[in-house]
N, C-alpha and C positions, 0 to 999 in steps of 0.2 A: 589268525584272525585276533587282534586285541579282545576283549572281552570291551561290552559297554562301560564298564566300569573305570578300565583300563585308560579307558576315549575320556570319560568324562573328569577322571582323576589328572589326568595330562592334562587338557585341557585348561583347567581349571587353575591348576598349580601355572603353568605355562600363565594366563592373561589374569591372575590374580582375582578371577571370575565368577561369583555364584548367578550371575542373574542371567535370567530370561525374559527376553521379549515376546512378547504377545503380541501377534498381527493379526488383526478382527476389524478388517477394513470395512466400516460402518459408510455405505455411502450419503447419511444424513451429513455425516460430520469429516469427511474429505474435506480439505481446501479450496474455498468454494475456486479461486483462480484457477484449478486441476479441471475442475466441472464444468468449468468456462470453454475452455480450448478442444477437450478430451470426448468423444463417446467415453459413456461409463466404465465397460474391462480396460480401457484405456488407462483413464483417467487411475481406475484403482492399481494396478501394475504399477502406473511412474511412481506413483505415492510406497507402493510398499518396497519400490527395489531404492527410494532416496533414502525410508525409513531402515531400510538393511543399511548402508549403505553409510549413515550416521552414526550409527550406534550397534554396528558389530565389532567393531574393536571392544568394546567394555561390555560384550556379553559372551556367555559359555554356551549356548542355545536360541532359536528360535521358536516359538510355538506357532503354529500356524491353526487356526480355527478352520475347520472347513465350511463349516453355518454360512460364512462371510465371502467365501467361495463360489460353495453349492445354489446359492442366491441368485448369484448371476445368469444361471442360466447354461445352457450348451457352452459360453465363452470361458464358464469359472473352471475346468479344468484345465484353458490354457494357460490363462491367469498362473490359476495354483502353481503349473507344471515349470510356470518359467519366473515365479516366483521363488519356487525351490533351487531352480538352477543359479540364480541370482546368487545365492548366500557363498560365502564361502566358504574355502575346507573347516578353517579351524575354528569352527561355531557349529554345533548340532542341531538339526531339526527333528519336532517334538511333531509328530500330527493331532493335533486337539482333532480327536474324530469321533469317543465315546462309544466305540463298537462295541456288541453284546450281543453278539447272536449265536444259534446252534454252533458246532463243532466246521458242518460245511459251511456255511457260510463265514465262518469265519473264518476258515481257511482260504478262499477266494478274497473276504476287506484283507488280510495279512499279504494274500499276495500284493495286490494291488498300492500299498504302501510302500510294503519294502523291498519289491522287486524292479513295479512301473513306475514308483516317486521318486525312489530311495531316500529316503524318512531316516532315519537310527533309530525312533521313536516313537508309541504311539499311546494316547490314554485309549482303556479300557473300559468298560462297565460290569461287573461283577455278576449283578441280579441272575442270568441262568446258569452261574456255576461253573465249576471248573473245569469244561469240555468247550466253553465259549471261551476262556482266556488261553489257556494253552496251544494251540495254532498260532497265538502271537508271541510265543516264546520260543519256537523253531527255528531264528534266524539269527544264528549266532554273530555277536556282536552288537546286537540289538536291544531294545530295551520296550518296557510294554507296563504303561504305570497303570495301576490301577486303581481305580474311586475306593477310596476308604473313607476320611471322610472329609465333605467337600465343602466349600467357603459361600453356598449360595443357602438364603432363610429355609429351606423350604427341605433342607439335607435333616436337621432332626424327626420330618415323622419317620423314615424309613431307619433311617442310621444312628439313631439315638437307641430308640427303644430296644427292652432285654431280648436275647435270644439266649433261652437258660438262662443263665446267671450272668449277663455279660453283655453289653452295648450290643451289635450289630459288626456296627466298624470294629470292635474289638478282632470279633468270629474272623470277619472278611480279611484283616490285616494279620491276624496270625496264620491262615490258609495260604493267603498269597506268598508268606512267608515260606511254608511248606514245599508248594509249587515250583519256588524257584532253586529248590535244591538240585534238582536233577535235570532244570532243561538248560540248553547251548544259550539262550537269551538269557537277557537280565532282568527278573521282576520287580518292580519301584510300586511306590503308594504315592499316589495322590490324596493329601493332607493339607486343607484349607489353612491359611493364617488365619482368618478371623475366631479359630476356637484356638487357644493356645493351653488347654487343659488336654484335648484333643491329641494336641501335638506333641505332649510329654506322653501323654503315654503309651501312645505310637512307637515313640520314637524309643520310651523302655521294654516294647515289649517284640519291637523289630531292631536292633544296634545297629544293623550292618545295612538295614537296605535303603535302597536312594528314595528322597520322597521329593515332588516335584509338588509346591508351596505354591498354590495359587492365591490370588488375594490382598498382597501386599498394596499400596494406592487408594486406589478409587473404591474399593471394596473395605478400606477400613485396618487392613493389618496393618502390622507394627513391624517393623523389618526385625528393628533390636530385640524386640520379645521372641520375635522367629527365629533368630539366633541361640537364645540363652534356652532355647524348648530343646531344638533339636539339632545345633548343629555338632558333630562330636568329629572323634578321630576319623572310626570305621565308617559312621553315616553320612553317606556322598547326600549336600542337598541342590536342588535348582528352585533358584525364587522368581517368581513369574511376573512379571511388571505389565497390564498393556495400555489400559486406558490411559493410565499414571503419567507413561513414555510419550503414545505413538497421537495422542489428544490433545500434548501439552499447550500446543497450539494451530493457528485452523492461519495464520497468515503466511504471503510466502516463505519466509525464514522457519516454517513449517521443524525440518529435517534438525536444523542446526539447537531447535531447544529440546527437542525429545534426544541428540545427544549429550545435552547438559545434564537433562535429567537421569536420559541412563547412567551417566557418568560420575552422577551423585549417588545414585542409588547403588550403583557395583562396588564405590567405595565406603558407604555404609553397611553395607553385608558385607563387608573383608572383614570387622569386629571393629 
């Protein structure tokens, strides 16, 4: 089986895209006309499929934020699975679930994401250490993107303070690179676009580690600065935009507007 990096490299070269479109279906931000004619779970599914159809040509990946699906209750799993099934084969699927539990629990979370849902990658929290991450690295051809330096304001609470003589996010990044050396799967890092200095620092420390980079668009990250700080011949980057694309319009033409936003960002990310 090709490795995750081989698959990612092939798709990015073929589609000339580093763009990941984030699917965060917030009921309060769905186009009103969808909610007027459908129950909420069906409106979410219709919305997701329309966004996928409109933006897949511009994207190398879709990132599904599990929280928005879990909030739908029992119907959420069905909508999540149907959304995943609708994504074409030439786009990778990232489960933005931020799992991070002890080894035995992590093993079952990994089974759910990779075997039951068929995702290509997952986001993982490293706070509980090595045994909470390694179960997600046992699937050949997949990736686990470990939270390194995230894009939210509260990230500085724990990620910036020194752990010994270095910020904790630096220690995490170095450890993840070591774990990647012997695992069947690929270990990557989530590094936010809102801290360019941290992005440069981690790229210097981890020159070949793939980065999932959120925070471009609605959170204020600048695409050109991200490219300068992190894009190298050896280090693949996947740059995510969610709200800036999927909520660009709430009119009946929302999918067409999302397609234009996605294509524009894809072009920018090509440098």
